[in-house]
C-alpha positions as CSV (number, residue, x, y, z in Angstrom):
1,M,38.9,71.9,125.9
2,P,41.0,68.7,126.6
3,S,44.4,69.3,127.4
4,P,47.1,67.1,125.3
5,F,48.5,66.0,128.5
6,D,45.4,64.5,129.8
7,N,46.4,61.1,128.8
8,L,50.1,61.4,129.7
9,G,49.6,59.5,132.8
10,G,48.2,56.1,131.0
11,V,51.0,56.6,128.4
12,K,53.5,56.5,131.4
13,T,51.8,53.5,132.7
14,L,51.9,51.6,129.5
15,L,55.6,52.4,128.9
16,W,56.5,51.1,132.5
17,L,54.4,47.7,131.8
18,V,56.1,47.4,128.3
19,L,59.6,48.1,130.3
20,F,58.7,45.7,132.9
21,L,57.6,43.0,130.5
22,I,61.0,43.3,128.8
23,G,62.9,43.1,131.9
24,L,60.9,39.9,133.0
25,A,61.6,38.3,129.8
26,G,65.4,39.0,130.1
27,V,65.3,37.2,133.6
28,V,62.6,34.4,132.9
29,L,64.0,33.3,129.3
30,P,67.6,32.8,130.4
31,A,66.5,30.8,133.4
32,L,64.3,29.0,131.4
33,Y,67.0,28.2,129.0
34,I,69.5,27.2,131.4
35,H,67.0,25.0,133.2
36,T,65.8,23.2,130.0
37,A,69.7,22.8,129.0
38,S,70.4,21.2,132.2
39,K,68.2,18.2,131.6
40,L,69.6,17.4,128.2
41,P,72.4,15.3,127.1
42,Q,76.0,17.1,127.4
43,L,76.4,19.1,124.0
44,E,79.2,21.4,124.3
45,T,81.6,19.9,121.6
46,E,81.4,17.9,118.4
47,F,83.0,15.1,120.7
48,D,79.9,14.9,123.0
49,L,77.8,14.8,119.9
50,E,79.8,12.1,118.3
51,T,79.8,10.1,121.5
52,Q,75.9,10.1,122.1
53,L,75.5,9.3,118.4
54,R,77.9,6.2,118.4
55,H,76.4,4.4,121.3
56,S,72.9,4.7,119.8
57,I,73.8,4.0,116.3
58,E,76.0,1.2,116.8
59,G,73.9,-0.8,119.0
60,E,71.0,-0.2,116.2
61,R,73.3,-1.8,113.7
62,V,74.4,-4.8,115.9
63,S,70.6,-5.6,116.6
64,I,70.1,-6.3,113.0
65,Q,73.3,-8.0,112.2
66,A,73.4,-10.4,114.9
67,G,72.8,-13.9,113.7
68,T,72.6,-12.6,109.9
69,T,74.4,-14.6,107.1
70,E,74.0,-11.5,104.6
71,H,76.8,-9.2,103.9
72,K,77.6,-7.5,107.1
73,R,77.9,-3.7,106.9
74,P,80.4,-1.6,109.1
75,I,79.1,-1.5,112.4
76,A,81.3,1.5,113.8
77,F,80.0,5.1,113.6
78,K,82.7,7.1,112.1
79,R,82.7,10.8,112.4
80,P,80.8,12.2,109.5
81,D,82.9,14.2,106.7
82,F,81.3,16.1,104.5
83,S,83.9,16.0,101.6
84,R,82.9,12.4,101.3
85,L,79.5,12.9,100.4
86,P,78.5,13.2,96.5
87,K,78.2,16.7,95.8
88,D,75.2,15.7,93.6
89,L,73.3,14.0,96.5
90,V,73.9,17.1,98.6
91,A,72.6,19.4,96.0
92,L,69.6,17.2,95.4
93,Y,69.0,17.2,99.3
94,I,69.2,20.9,99.9
95,A,67.1,21.6,96.9
96,Q,64.3,19.4,98.3
97,L,64.6,20.8,101.7
98,G,63.8,24.2,100.2
99,C,67.3,26.0,100.5
100,P,68.9,25.4,97.3
101,T,71.3,28.5,98.1
102,Y,72.0,26.7,101.6
103,F,75.8,27.1,100.8
104,Q,75.8,30.4,98.9
105,T,74.3,32.5,101.9
106,P,76.3,33.0,105.3
107,R,75.7,30.9,108.5
108,E,72.8,32.4,110.7
109,D,74.1,33.7,114.0
110,G,73.3,36.4,116.7
111,P,69.9,37.9,117.1
112,K,68.4,36.4,113.9
113,W,69.1,32.9,114.9
114,A,67.8,33.5,118.3
115,W,64.5,35.0,116.9
116,R,64.4,32.1,114.7
117,L,64.3,29.6,117.8
118,F,62.0,31.8,119.7
119,S,59.6,32.3,117.1
120,V,59.4,28.5,116.5
121,V,58.6,27.8,120.4
122,A,56.6,30.6,121.0
123,F,54.5,31.0,117.9
124,G,54.9,27.8,116.0
125,S,56.4,29.7,113.1
126,E,59.7,31.3,111.9
127,P,61.1,33.9,109.4
128,R,62.3,32.9,105.9
129,G,65.9,32.2,104.8
130,D,68.4,29.4,104.8
131,G,68.3,29.7,108.7
132,V,65.3,27.4,108.1
133,C,67.2,24.6,107.1
134,E,70.1,25.1,109.6
135,R,67.2,24.8,112.2
136,L,65.5,22.0,110.7
137,I,68.9,20.1,110.4
138,A,69.8,20.6,113.9
139,V,66.3,19.8,115.4
140,R,66.7,16.6,113.3
141,L,70.0,15.8,115.1
142,A,68.3,16.7,118.6
143,K,65.7,13.9,117.7
144,A,68.3,11.4,116.6
145,L,69.8,11.9,120.3
146,G,66.2,11.1,121.6
147,I,65.5,14.5,122.5
148,E,61.7,15.4,122.8
149,G,59.9,18.5,123.0
150,T,59.7,21.7,121.0
151,L,61.6,23.7,123.6
152,E,64.1,21.0,124.4
153,Q,64.7,20.5,120.6
154,A,65.1,24.3,120.3
155,V,67.7,24.3,123.1
156,A,69.6,21.3,121.8
157,A,69.5,22.8,118.3
158,N,71.0,26.0,119.5
159,R,73.5,24.2,121.5
160,L,74.4,22.0,118.2
161,H,74.6,25.1,115.9
162,S,77.1,26.6,118.3
163,F,79.8,24.2,117.5
164,L,78.9,22.8,113.8
165,Q,79.2,24.7,110.7
166,K,76.8,24.6,107.8
167,D,78.7,21.7,106.3
168,Q,79.0,19.8,109.5
169,L,75.3,20.0,110.3
170,L,74.5,18.6,107.0
171,A,77.0,15.8,107.2
172,Y,76.0,14.5,110.5
173,D,72.2,14.8,109.4
174,M,72.9,12.6,106.4
175,A,74.8,10.3,108.5
176,T,72.2,9.7,111.3
177,L,69.1,9.5,109.2
178,Y,67.1,6.6,110.0
179,F,65.7,4.6,107.2
180,D,64.9,1.0,109.0
181,R,66.0,-1.0,111.5
182,G,69.7,-1.1,111.5
183,I,69.7,1.1,108.5
184,V,71.2,4.3,109.5
185,G,72.9,7.0,107.4
186,V,72.9,7.4,103.7
187,E,75.8,4.9,103.2
188,D,73.9,2.1,104.7
189,A,70.8,3.1,102.8
190,A,72.8,3.3,99.7
191,Y,74.0,-0.2,99.9
192,K,70.6,-1.6,100.9
193,L,69.0,-0.2,97.9
194,F,71.5,-0.5,95.1
195,G,74.0,-2.9,96.7
196,S,77.0,-0.5,96.0
197,E,78.7,2.1,98.0
198,L,77.5,5.8,97.9
199,D,80.6,7.0,96.4
200,T,80.3,4.8,93.3
201,L,76.5,6.1,92.4
202,Q,76.0,8.1,89.4
203,L,73.5,11.1,89.2
204,P,70.6,9.0,88.2
205,Q,70.9,6.7,91.2
206,L,71.6,9.7,93.6
207,A,68.3,11.3,92.4
208,E,66.7,8.1,93.0
209,M,68.0,7.7,96.3
210,A,67.0,11.4,97.2
211,L,63.4,10.4,97.2
212,T,64.0,8.3,100.2
213,L,65.3,11.3,102.1
214,P,63.4,14.1,103.8
215,P,60.9,15.6,102.9
216,H,59.9,12.7,100.6
217,Y,60.6,9.9,103.0
218,L,60.0,7.0,100.2
219,Y,62.5,4.4,101.4
220,G,59.7,2.0,102.0
221,D,58.5,2.2,98.4
222,A,62.1,2.1,96.8
223,V,63.4,-1.0,98.8
224,V,60.6,-3.2,97.7
225,C,60.4,-1.4,94.0
226,R,56.8,-0.4,94.8
227,N,55.4,1.5,91.6
228,A,58.8,1.8,89.4
229,S,57.2,4.0,87.1
230,L,56.1,6.5,89.7
231,I,59.5,6.4,91.3
232,R,61.1,7.1,87.7
233,Q,58.3,10.0,87.5
234,N,59.3,11.6,90.7
235,R,63.1,11.2,90.1
236,D,62.9,13.1,87.0
237,V,60.9,16.0,88.9
238,L,63.8,16.1,91.3
239,L,66.5,16.3,88.2
240,S,64.4,18.9,86.5
241,D,64.4,21.0,90.0
242,L,68.0,20.6,90.3
243,A,68.7,21.9,86.8
244,G,66.1,24.7,87.5
245,F,68.3,25.7,90.6
246,K,71.3,25.7,88.5
247,L,73.0,23.1,90.7
248,V,73.5,20.9,87.7
249,T,73.7,21.7,84.1
250,E,70.4,21.1,82.0
251,E,72.5,18.6,79.8
252,R,73.5,16.7,82.6
253,A,69.8,16.5,83.8
254,R,68.4,15.6,80.8
255,T,71.3,12.6,80.4
256,A,70.5,11.1,84.0
257,M,66.6,11.2,83.0
258,A,67.2,9.2,80.0
259,Q,68.4,6.5,82.2
260,P,66.4,3.7,83.7
261,V,65.8,3.5,87.3
262,I,67.5,0.8,89.4
263,C,64.1,-0.1,90.7
264,R,62.4,-2.2,88.0
């Protein structure tokens, strides 16, 4: 009759193998992280990020304004200020990114955040939760800095996430979105689309503008007013979603839907 201890040696071998792999990962992963981080631009503080972005964005704006007689927008890249963003545009943006509760949940940190980054790099997927948008925004900032590669972007996202709070992440993201040559950030895009400053736009115009942001990326259609009826239809879907998520009242959404689109 077989003894229950017959397979004990195999169990011990498996246990030692698991412990060895855990120990190996504890050495290899930190070394890989440090090596990857050493090849990235310096990103220890918000000042480092601001300096990197200023160089690239101001150069981009100068390139389009040189020699033009059109009204010239400010070239200087100013530190993004979340408090200056229209709250309705922020609400539209986070709703369409799939994180309508972005500001209602705590910032993701520690093991959960580390596992999210590791999952994306190792498996190409990640857990649910508003941490999805934190990572997505941080990675988009890494791309704005010219950082390529999944591992490199994950490391850069982690460093950015270490010193930027949720509102700062979003403010930097919206200030660095690339729309077209020389059109960088939502303030530039608002002026190009509507001929007005961002802080003067009302909910109908902000919903129209939200179609030009991720994940829709319809700036090319909006700037030449391609298919105004479809733009209005899509704008109204965004407004309906916004009311459905309780980010605006249904009355405000209906009132906005009754307005014509600027693109006409």
